[in-house]
N, C-alpha and C positions, 0 to 999 in steps of 0.2 A: 830819331832812331835810337836814342839812348834810353837807359832805364827810366821809366816814367812812374811817378808817384801815384798817378790816378789808376794804374793797373795793378792788380794783385800779381806778384811774380808767378810765372808758370814753370812747372817742371817739365823738361823735355828730354827725351833720350834720342841720341843719334847712333845709328847702327852702321858702322863703317867709317873709318878714320882716314879715308883717301882725301883727295882734293875737295870733292863736293861735301863730304862729311865735315871737314875742317871749316869750309866756307859757311856751312849752315851753323856751325858752332859760333862763328863770328856774328852772324845775323842774330841768333837767339840770345847770346850773352850780351850783345850790344843793346838788346831790347830790355835788359834787366832780368832775363830768365835764368833759372838754374839748369845747367846743362850737364848731362852724363854722356860721355862719349865712349863707345865700345868698339873694339875691333879684335878679331881673333888672332891677328898677327902682332907679335910682340914688337917688331920693328916699327910698325905703323903706330902703335901705342906710344912708343918712346919718342917718336918724332912729332907727334901731333901737337903737343902744347907749344913747342918752339915755332912750328909753322903758324899756329894760331896767333902767337905773339907777333910774329913778323907781319902778318896781315893787319893786325890791330895797329902796329906802329906806323905802317904805311897809311892806313885810314886816318890816323891822328895827324899825320903830316899835312893832310888835305882837309882837316876839320871834320872828318866823318866818323870819328870814334865815339863822340858824344861825351865820354868820360875818359879818365886816364886809362891807357891800355892795360896797365897793371891791375887796376880795379876791375875792369871788364873781364880780363883773363881769369881772375879769381873765381868767377862764376862757373868755370868749366872744370870738370874733373874727368879723368880717364880711368876706365875700369876694364878688367879682364873678364868680367862676369856679365853675361847678357841679362840674367835675372836681376842682378844688382842695378844695371843700367836702366831698366824699364820700371823699376820699383817706384811707384807713386807718380809716374809720368802721365800727363794729360795728352801728350802727343809723342808718338814714336816715329822718327824720321829715318826710314831705311835708305841707306846709300850704298848698297852692295853692287857688285858688277852686274852688267846687263845680260844676265842669263836666267831664263825662266825657271829652270829646275832649281837653281840656287835660291832664287827668290821664293819659290814654292816651299822649300824646306825651311827657310828662314821665317816666313810668315806663319808656318805651323807652330814654330817655337814662340814667336811673338804673340800669337793668339792665345797660347797657353799661359804665357808668363806675364803679359802686360795687364794692368788694371782693366776691368770690364768696360769702363767708359772711355778708355784711351783711344784716340784716333790712331790707326795704323796706316801710315802714308809712305808710299814708295816714291823715290826720286827717279824712277824709271824714265829714260829718254824716249822710249818708243813703245815698250811693251805694256798693254793694258792690264789692269789689275785682275781682270777676269781670267787671265792665263795662269795665275798662280795663287789665287785666293778663293776661287769659286766653291771649293769643298769645305772651307773652314766653318766651324760653328759660329764664329764671330765675324763672318764675312761682311755683315751689314755695316761695320765700322771701317772697312778697308777702302782706300782710295789711292790714286796716283796724285802726287804733288810734285810736278816736274818744274825745276827752277831754271832760270837763266844761269849762265856760268861766267863769273862767280856771283852767287846770289846776294852777297853783301854789297855788290856794285850794280847788278842788273836785277831790279826788284820784281820783275814779272814772275809769277808762279802759276802754272796751269793746274787747276783742280779738276781731276778726271774721275768721277764716280763710275762704278760699274752698274749694270741694271739692278744688281742686288744690294747696292749701297743705300743705306738709309738716308733720306733727304736731310734729316737733322744732323747726321754725321758730316756730310759735305758742308752744311751751313756752319757748323762749329769749326771745321777746318778752315774755311774762309775767314772766319772771325779771328782765329788764332794767328793765321799768317798776316792778316792785316794789322793786328796788334803788334806783330814783330817788325812792322815796317815794310812788308812786301806788298805787291800789287796782284792779288789773286784774280784769275780769270777762269770762269766756269766753262769747261768744254762739255758741250751738251750731249755728245754721243761718243762712245768709245771708238777710237780709230787709231791704227798704228801710227806713231809719230806725233799724235795729237795736233796742235796748231803750230807750235813753235818750229818743230823739225819738219813738218810738211812744207811750211813756207821757206825755211832755210834749204830744204832739199830741192825745192823747185828752182831756186837760184843756183844751187850747186850743180844740179843736172845740166842746166843750160851753160854754166861756166865751163864744165868739163867738155861739153859738146863744142863750144866755141874754140877751145884749145885743140881738140881732136880735129876739127875741120880746118885748122890753120887760119882762123879769122882773127884771133888775138892770142897773145901769150899770157902767162899767169900774172905777170906784173901789170900788164895793160888792164886786165880785168879787175885786179885789186884796185888800180888807180880809178877806174870808172866808178867802182863802189865807194871807195874812200872819199874821193873828191867830187862825186856826183850824187848818186842815189843815197849813199850813206849819210851825207850831210843832212838831207831832208828827213830821212828815216830816223835820225837820232831824236827827233822831237815830233814827228808826224808819222802816221801809218800810210800804207800804199793807197788806201781809199781817199784819205784827206789830201794826199799829195796830188793825185790826178784831179780831184775835185777843185783844187785851187789853181791847177795848171790851165784850166780852160774856162773862159768866161761862159757862164751858163751852167757851170758845175759839172758834176759827174755824169749826168745824163747827156750833156753835150759832148763830153769826152768820149763816152761810149759810142755815140753816133759817128764821131769823126775817126776814132782810132780802133773801135771794135773790129771792123773787118780786117785790119792789118794784124791785130793780135790773133784773130781766128786763123789767118793764114800761117802765122808763125807757129802756133800750136799744132796745126795740122802737119806742118813740115816735120815736127818731132813726133808725129803719131798720136797727138792728143787733140781730139776734135771736141772742144768744149766752147761753143759760141756763146756769147753773152746775149741770150734771148731776151725779148722785151720784158717778160715777167720778172726775170732775174734783175735786169737793170732797174726796173721800177722798184723792186724791193730794196736794192742798195741805195738808190736815189732817195727813197722815202726815209731810210735810216739816216742818211747824211743830212737831209733837209730838217729832220727833227733835231739834229745837233746844231746845224748852222743854216738858218734861213738864207735864201739867196740875197735878201736885202742887206745882209751883213758880210757878203762875200768879199767885197773890195777891202773892207776893214781887216778881215782875216788875212787876206793876201799881204797887206802891209805888215801885219804882225809876223807872218812867215818870213818876210824879207828882213825884218829887224832881228828875228831869231838867227837867221843865217849870218847877218852881219856880226852878231855877238859871237857866234861860233868861229867865224873866220878871224875875228880880232883875237880871240883867246888862243887859237892855234898859232897865230903869228907871234904872240908875246909870251906864251907859256908852253914851250915845247919840251917834252921829256927827252933827254939825250939817249941816243942808241949808238953803239952798245952802252950798257949802264956804266957808271963810274967804276974805275978799276978795282976799288976796294969792295964793291958789291959782288956777291956771288949769286947764282940762281937760288940757292937756299935762303940767302939773306933778304931777297926781295920777294919772297913768297911765291 
């Protein structure tokens, strides 16, 4: 994830110096890129570099900085001029608040100011780029690039083109984010919330309902996630999890558990049964990744991964509250 000699350094502009903007600055500077960070708020501009350095120092503590934090931080400059920030940029990463009208105005400026070949990418958490870039002359280069939070620790980034986005722009964006050490995922249709927040939203909706219905309290639910589902989901997705939970794989799981999940969904007003054609599609994609004759070997791999996680938790626990000399600002 550090600066790599095999890549030509990329110039990138980040628009918005809030927590996500600073986190992207960590990602890109750690990759060896030259970063211009813009924010219209003078207070945010004055705080951004110290926040960046705090993040880099913490990364360095765990061997994740790649180079000395001071050297990495030198690649980032803060500017009070949007035109200056985007000058010469191959990628413009917009990190403004989640308001369509604000993004619409900002993208109009970016389309006018940024180099013609620059990718204009929004870090929007839920709003598709069609809502605020559809009228732009340069709309073909506009996409959503929604990161995990913080992106310097959670590498997935959703690439969400609009119907008007040029395919080559989306491909270039994927290549750039991959070069920066992220894990791009192409979202094939625009939909509010994309994939990340629709999955997270489904869990949160049920969690809120369980509290509302008096079935479990907040700490109980967090415990189930932290010490149950979350352990497996930290290195496997939900499809692989249930695929390995049932001998015979995901098709067998759907036969055994599908009716119960259908009833649970209907109880919440969502009737989406796992019909045969859908299960066949999912099963086919899983079997292309893991043939059934390798299932038992993969199960043993899963168990070893869980053992490794449990062992690390036992021997390497971060104290909470943080040490007395650390303040919220000092720990990023």
